Backbone as a chain_set.jsonl record, in Angstrom:
{"seq": "MLNVRIGDEDARLVRSLRDRGISISNVVRGAIRTEAGRMHAAGTLHPGALLDEMRDRFPTPRAATPEARVKSADRRQVQALIREKLRRRP", "coords": {"N": [[0.84, -1.173, 0.0], [0.519, 2.213, -0.784], [1.069, 5.572, 0.201], [0.71, 8.583, -1.078], [1.85, 11.84, -1.274], [0.715, 14.677, -2.93], [1.044, 17.577, -5.018], [-0.761, 20.664, -5.778], [-1.055, 20.899, -8.599], [-0.707, 18.241, -9.448], [-2.865, 17.112, -8.105], [-4.96, 18.297, -9.488], [-4.603, 17.073, -11.971], [-5.119, 14.416, -11.248], [-7.841, 14.591, -10.548], [-8.851, 15.207, -13.067], [-8.245, 12.853, -14.5], [-9.784, 10.996, -13.045], [-12.336, 12.022, -13.534], [-12.604, 11.266, -16.134], [-12.973, 8.628, -15.868], [-10.78, 7.04, -15.368], [-8.85, 4.793, -13.552], [-6.944, 5.62, -10.811], [-5.365, 3.934, -9.306], [-4.732, 1.949, -11.173], [-3.178, 3.468, -12.912], [-0.989, 4.083, -11.28], [-0.037, 1.497, -10.701], [0.699, 0.718, -13.301], [2.738, 2.59, -13.831], [4.638, 1.853, -11.916], [5.24, -0.748, -12.782], [6.272, -0.185, -15.33], [8.55, 1.376, -14.719], [9.99, -0.479, -13.162], [10.395, -2.454, -15.1], [12.014, -1.071, -16.896], [14.272, -0.649, -15.303], [14.967, -3.285, -14.796], [15.58, -4.162, -17.362], [17.857, -2.704, -17.774], [19.456, -3.951, -16.047], [19.567, -3.162, -13.413], [17.882, -3.671, -11.263], [17.285, -3.324, -8.118], [15.634, -3.681, -5.322], [15.999, -2.479, -2.747], [17.657, -0.291, -3.314], [15.989, 1.103, -5.022], [13.894, 1.796, -3.262], [15.359, 3.409, -1.474], [16.052, 5.502, -3.198], [13.501, 6.507, -3.748], [12.773, 7.41, -1.204], [14.666, 9.426, -0.867], [14.01, 11.203, -2.942], [11.367, 11.826, -2.35], [10.83, 12.812, 0.508], [9.555, 12.034, 3.804], [7.17, 14.135, 5.245], [7.659, 16.231, 8.127], [5.427, 16.278, 9.851], [4.342, 13.783, 9.496], [5.942, 11.953, 10.692], [6.761, 9.444, 13.175], [7.492, 10.613, 15.666], [6.142, 13.004, 15.628], [3.527, 12.382, 15.838], [0.445, 12.1, 17.674], [-0.291, 10.409, 20.653], [-3.108, 8.56, 20.86], [-4.217, 7.563, 23.17], [-3.422, 9.237, 25.137], [-4.879, 11.658, 26.761], [-4.247, 14.347, 27.249], [-2.41, 15.024, 25.245], [-4.074, 14.728, 23.038], [-6.02, 16.685, 23.58], [-4.388, 18.988, 23.427], [-3.636, 18.892, 20.739], [-6.131, 19.22, 19.458], [-6.818, 21.8, 20.363], [-4.737, 23.28, 19.166], [-5.264, 22.837, 16.423], [-7.787, 24.063, 16.2], [-7.101, 26.698, 16.729], [-5.673, 27.345, 14.446], [-7.558, 27.588, 12.498], [-9.118, 29.597, 9.978]], "CA": [[0.0, 0.0, 0.0], [1.274, 3.453, -0.874], [0.42, 6.823, 0.556], [1.48, 9.535, -1.856], [1.468, 13.241, -1.119], [0.837, 15.328, -4.229], [0.82, 19.018, -5.025], [-2.021, 21.144, -6.375], [-1.104, 20.568, -10.026], [-0.947, 16.799, -9.565], [-4.241, 16.865, -7.645], [-5.825, 18.673, -10.611], [-4.481, 16.017, -12.977], [-5.814, 13.239, -10.722], [-9.289, 14.839, -10.719], [-9.144, 15.113, -14.491], [-8.237, 11.429, -14.859], [-10.957, 10.358, -12.422], [-13.524, 12.486, -14.256], [-12.654, 10.508, -17.392], [-13.186, 7.228, -15.532], [-9.513, 6.315, -15.312], [-8.508, 4.382, -12.195], [-5.622, 6.09, -10.391], [-4.618, 2.746, -8.882], [-4.185, 1.317, -12.374], [-2.119, 4.342, -13.419], [0.178, 3.897, -10.401], [0.498, 0.148, -10.964], [1.364, 0.74, -14.604], [3.984, 3.352, -13.709], [5.577, 1.026, -11.157], [5.684, -1.841, -13.653], [7.099, 0.389, -16.392], [9.843, 1.748, -14.141], [10.686, -1.716, -12.786], [10.813, -3.089, -16.356], [13.139, -0.302, -17.426], [15.426, -0.93, -14.449], [15.334, -4.689, -15.002], [16.22, -4.244, -18.679], [19.188, -2.122, -17.64], [20.197, -4.775, -15.103], [19.757, -2.426, -12.166], [16.721, -3.843, -10.394], [17.642, -3.57, -6.725], [14.52, -3.084, -4.591], [16.47, -1.6, -1.674], [18.139, 0.945, -3.925], [14.808, 1.803, -5.525], [13.22, 2.4, -2.104], [16.212, 4.507, -0.996], [15.901, 6.615, -4.134], [12.17, 7.081, -3.543], [12.802, 8.162, 0.067], [15.456, 10.638, -1.089], [13.275, 12.125, -3.817], [10.083, 12.189, -1.75], [10.972, 12.588, 1.948], [8.354, 12.088, 4.635], [7.048, 15.418, 5.94], [7.855, 16.176, 9.585], [4.155, 15.993, 10.514], [3.971, 12.377, 9.315], [6.903, 11.09, 11.379], [6.217, 8.894, 14.424], [7.689, 11.526, 16.793], [5.196, 14.11, 15.528], [2.164, 11.891, 16.021], [-0.127, 12.169, 19.015], [-0.77, 9.128, 21.166], [-4.546, 8.737, 21.056], [-4.58, 7.17, 24.527], [-3.005, 10.312, 26.044], [-5.915, 12.683, 26.579], [-3.646, 15.684, 27.244], [-1.874, 15.245, 23.903], [-5.212, 14.884, 22.13], [-6.585, 18.014, 23.848], [-3.47, 19.995, 22.892], [-3.73, 18.836, 19.282], [-7.412, 19.813, 19.059], [-6.703, 23.244, 20.588], [-3.849, 23.813, 18.139], [-5.955, 22.836, 15.122], [-8.844, 25.055, 16.232], [-6.462, 28.022, 16.655], [-5.203, 27.556, 13.073], [-8.676, 27.813, 11.574], [-9.293, 31.012, 9.586]], "C": [[0.887, 1.238, 0.0], [0.416, 4.615, -0.417], [1.263, 7.903, -0.095], [0.942, 10.939, -1.636], [1.711, 13.932, -2.46], [0.536, 16.814, -4.078], [-0.491, 19.363, -5.717], [-2.148, 20.755, -7.845], [-1.378, 19.081, -10.232], [-2.366, 16.443, -9.129], [-5.238, 17.207, -8.76], [-5.793, 17.6, -11.691], [-5.217, 14.745, -12.533], [-7.323, 13.404, -10.891], [-9.701, 14.685, -12.171], [-9.198, 13.652, -14.95], [-9.471, 10.724, -14.291], [-12.233, 10.742, -13.147], [-13.703, 11.735, -15.572], [-12.81, 9.01, -17.147], [-11.922, 6.385, -15.467], [-9.164, 6.034, -13.852], [-7.081, 4.817, -11.865], [-4.766, 4.913, -9.947], [-3.988, 2.053, -10.083], [-3.048, 2.142, -12.976], [-0.849, 4.14, -12.604], [0.799, 2.526, -10.637], [1.267, 0.104, -12.277], [2.695, 1.476, -14.552], [5.047, 2.548, -12.967], [6.13, -0.089, -12.045], [6.601, -1.335, -14.763], [8.49, 0.719, -15.871], [10.649, 0.506, -13.764], [11.183, -2.445, -14.033], [12.011, -2.395, -16.958], [14.406, -0.583, -16.61], [15.922, -2.365, -14.666], [16.066, -4.854, -16.336], [17.641, -3.696, -18.622], [20.058, -2.927, -16.67], [20.417, -4.115, -13.757], [18.588, -2.574, -11.202], [17.177, -4.285, -9.004], [16.573, -2.906, -5.869], [14.956, -2.131, -3.483], [16.933, -0.258, -2.206], [16.978, 1.775, -4.456], [14.08, 2.496, -4.379], [14.035, 3.562, -1.542], [16.074, 5.734, -1.891], [14.547, 7.303, -3.943], [12.138, 7.916, -2.262], [13.59, 9.461, -0.079], [14.688, 11.669, -1.902], [11.997, 12.65, -3.19], [10.134, 11.946, -0.242], [9.639, 12.708, 2.679], [8.298, 13.438, 5.329], [7.169, 15.232, 7.452], [6.566, 15.777, 10.298], [3.744, 14.528, 10.416], [4.927, 11.418, 10.029], [6.325, 10.601, 12.699], [6.377, 9.838, 15.612], [6.644, 12.64, 16.811], [3.756, 13.669, 15.785], [1.74, 11.98, 17.478], [-0.584, 10.778, 19.422], [-2.238, 9.299, 21.531], [-5.007, 8.339, 22.454], [-4.197, 8.247, 25.549], [-3.933, 11.506, 25.845], [-5.341, 14.093, 26.545], [-3.04, 16.006, 25.866], [-2.997, 15.484, 22.907], [-5.842, 16.261, 22.316], [-5.707, 19.114, 23.248], [-3.543, 20.041, 21.365], [-5.017, 19.51, 18.795], [-7.359, 21.322, 19.226], [-5.854, 23.905, 19.493], [-4.548, 23.886, 16.785], [-7.069, 23.886, 15.083], [-8.278, 26.482, 16.138], [-6.037, 28.352, 15.225], [-6.325, 27.859, 12.097], [-8.821, 29.289, 11.247], [-10.585, 31.586, 10.095]], "O": [[1.891, 1.291, 0.71], [-0.798, 4.637, -0.622], [2.41, 8.115, 0.296], [-0.252, 11.198, -1.788], [2.78, 13.791, -3.055], [-0.135, 17.241, -3.138], [-1.227, 18.489, -6.176], [-3.215, 20.333, -8.29], [-2.182, 18.704, -11.085], [-2.996, 15.568, -9.722], [-6.229, 16.504, -8.955], [-6.829, 17.255, -12.261], [-5.859, 14.079, -13.346], [-8.008, 12.477, -11.324], [-10.747, 14.115, -12.48], [-10.095, 13.266, -15.7], [-10.121, 9.944, -14.987], [-13.111, 9.905, -13.357], [-14.822, 11.587, -16.063], [-12.783, 8.214, -18.086], [-11.986, 5.156, -15.507], [-9.182, 6.939, -13.018], [-6.131, 4.435, -12.548], [-3.559, 4.902, -10.192], [-2.838, 1.619, -10.019], [-2.075, 1.589, -13.488], [0.242, 4.038, -13.164], [2.018, 2.404, -10.758], [2.351, -0.475, -12.355], [3.673, 1.037, -15.159], [6.218, 2.561, -13.345], [7.334, -0.343, -12.06], [7.593, -1.983, -15.097], [9.492, 0.384, -16.503], [11.852, 0.444, -14.016], [12.283, -2.999, -14.022], [12.922, -3.045, -17.471], [15.489, -0.736, -17.176], [17.124, -2.623, -14.713], [17.047, -5.591, -16.428], [18.523, -4.168, -19.338], [21.239, -2.631, -16.49], [21.35, -4.468, -13.037], [18.336, -1.674, -10.4], [17.42, -5.466, -8.758], [16.596, -1.687, -5.701], [14.342, -1.08, -3.299], [16.639, 0.787, -1.625], [16.983, 3.002, -4.354], [13.69, 3.656, -4.506], [13.469, 4.591, -1.173], [15.989, 6.862, -1.406], [14.458, 8.531, -3.974], [11.549, 8.997, -2.235], [13.229, 10.478, 0.513], [14.71, 12.86, -1.592], [11.583, 13.778, -3.458], [9.547, 10.979, 0.243], [8.721, 13.392, 2.226], [9.281, 13.85, 5.945], [6.814, 14.179, 7.982], [6.611, 15.009, 11.259], [2.886, 14.077, 11.175], [4.738, 10.203, 9.974], [5.481, 11.277, 13.287], [5.508, 9.878, 16.483], [6.3, 13.16, 17.872], [2.867, 14.507, 15.932], [2.566, 11.94, 18.39], [-1.191, 10.057, 18.63], [-2.575, 10.093, 22.409], [-6.089, 8.743, 22.879], [-4.609, 8.17, 26.707], [-3.792, 12.265, 24.887], [-5.898, 14.959, 25.872], [-3.15, 17.135, 25.386], [-2.885, 16.342, 22.032], [-6.164, 16.934, 21.337], [-6.213, 20.055, 22.637], [-3.513, 21.121, 20.773], [-4.994, 20.279, 17.834], [-7.8, 22.057, 18.343], [-6.216, 24.956, 18.965], [-4.435, 24.889, 16.08], [-7.277, 24.528, 14.053], [-8.898, 27.363, 15.543], [-6.041, 29.52, 14.835], [-6.076, 28.335, 10.99], [-8.668, 30.141, 12.123], [-10.879, 32.757, 9.851]]}, "num_chains": 1, "name": "protein.A"}
């Protein structure tokens, strides 16, 4: 399973594809297979290296790291998170 963060332009393209009835999952699967086929043809198919490259090109945002997450069983952390989110609202 993949969780991909995309920008506004990519989000617009995704909406456009969906509006045309194109499955985004199929597009992603096809892209993965194409890239893996190209790497395999070049003799460079190393899954670890591929994952390292993906992590370098698309780093995890600070807010998605385990240290930044709130423990849902800790009511004080949950309260602080809710207060912070409510303060940010326009």
